[in-house]
C-alpha positions in Angstrom: -12.6 30.4 8.1 -11.5 29.1 4.7 -8.6 26.7 4.9 -5.9 26.7 2.3 -2.9 24.5 1.6 -0.6 27.4 2.6 -1.8 26.8 6.1 0.7 24.3 7.5 -1.8 22.7 9.9 -4.4 22.2 7.1 -1.8 20.8 4.8 -0.6 18.3 7.4 -4.2 17.3 8.1 -4.7 16.6 4.4 -1.5 14.5 4.2 -2.4 12.6 7.3 -5.6 11.5 5.6 -4.4 10.4 2.1 -5.4 6.8 3.0 -8.8 7.5 4.5 -11.4 5.0 3.1 -13.0 7.5 0.6 -9.6 8.4 -1.0 -7.4 5.4 -0.5 -8.1 3.7 -3.8 -7.4 6.9 -5.7 -4.2 7.6 -3.8 -3.0 4.0 -4.0 -3.3 4.4 -7.8 -1.3 7.7 -7.5 1.4 5.8 -5.6 1.6 3.1 -8.3 2.0 5.7 -11.0 4.8 7.6 -9.3 8.2 7.0 -10.7 11.3 6.4 -8.6 14.1 9.0 -9.2 15.5 9.7 -11.7 12.3 10.3 -13.6 11.8 8.7 -17.0 9.6 11.6 -18.1 6.1 10.6 -17.0 5.9 13.6 -14.8 4.6 14.3 -11.3 1.5 12.5 -10.0 -0.1 14.4 -7.0 -2.2 12.9 -4.3 -5.9 13.7 -4.1 -6.6 15.7 -0.9 -9.1 13.9 1.4 -11.0 17.2 1.5 -12.5 15.8 -1.7 -15.0 13.0 -2.0 -12.8 10.4 -3.5 -14.8 7.3 -4.4 -17.9 8.9 -2.9 -17.9 12.0 -5.0 -20.6 12.9 -7.5 -18.3 14.6 -9.9 -14.9 13.5 -11.4 -12.8 16.4 -12.7 -10.1 15.6 -15.2 -7.5 18.3 -15.9 -4.9 18.2 -18.6 -2.1 19.4 -16.4 -2.4 19.8 -12.7 0.2 22.6 -12.6 3.1 23.4 -10.5 1.2 24.1 -7.2 0.4 20.4 -7.0 4.1 19.4 -7.0 5.4 18.8 -3.5 8.6 20.8 -4.2 6.6 23.9 -5.3 3.2 23.6 -3.7 1.0 21.3 -1.8 1.8 17.9 -3.4 -2.0 17.4 -3.9 -4.8 18.0 -6.2 -7.0 20.3 -4.1 -9.4 23.2 -4.6 -7.6 24.9 -1.7 -4.3 25.1 -3.5 -2.8 28.6 -3.9 -3.4 29.0 -7.7 -5.9 30.3 -10.2 -7.2 26.9 -11.2 -8.0 25.9 -7.7 -9.7 29.3 -7.0 -11.8 28.9 -10.2 -12.9 25.4 -9.2 -13.9 26.7 -5.7 -16.0 29.5 -7.4 -17.6 27.0 -9.8 -18.5 24.6 -7.0 -20.0 27.4 -4.9 -22.0 28.8 -7.8 -23.9 25.5 -8.1 -24.2 24.9 -4.3 -21.6 22.0 -4.3 -18.7 21.4 -1.9 -15.2 20.0 -2.4 -16.6 16.7 -1.1 -18.8 16.5 -4.2 -15.7 16.5 -6.4 -12.7 14.2 -7.0 -10.1 15.9 -9.1 
């Protein structure tokens, strides 16, 4: 069964793991970049889901704008190929087409 961020249990599992060893350095950087309210215009900085490889990943994906489904008020609050949006779905398809998994990628 494919897990997705719209599954509350999967989402909770991902949030519980934001400081697992393989993603803690990335997510500590995220926390340092987040602004206190009110925002000064930097924008939202989402966590990287522990489903991904973090510092152990073979691939680093850099996106211009993570989109609204990564914001905690509209979506998952995380960069994740299991988000409910077209970008995430395309990343899943691309990974599968070259026999890679989300653990091979750090968005």
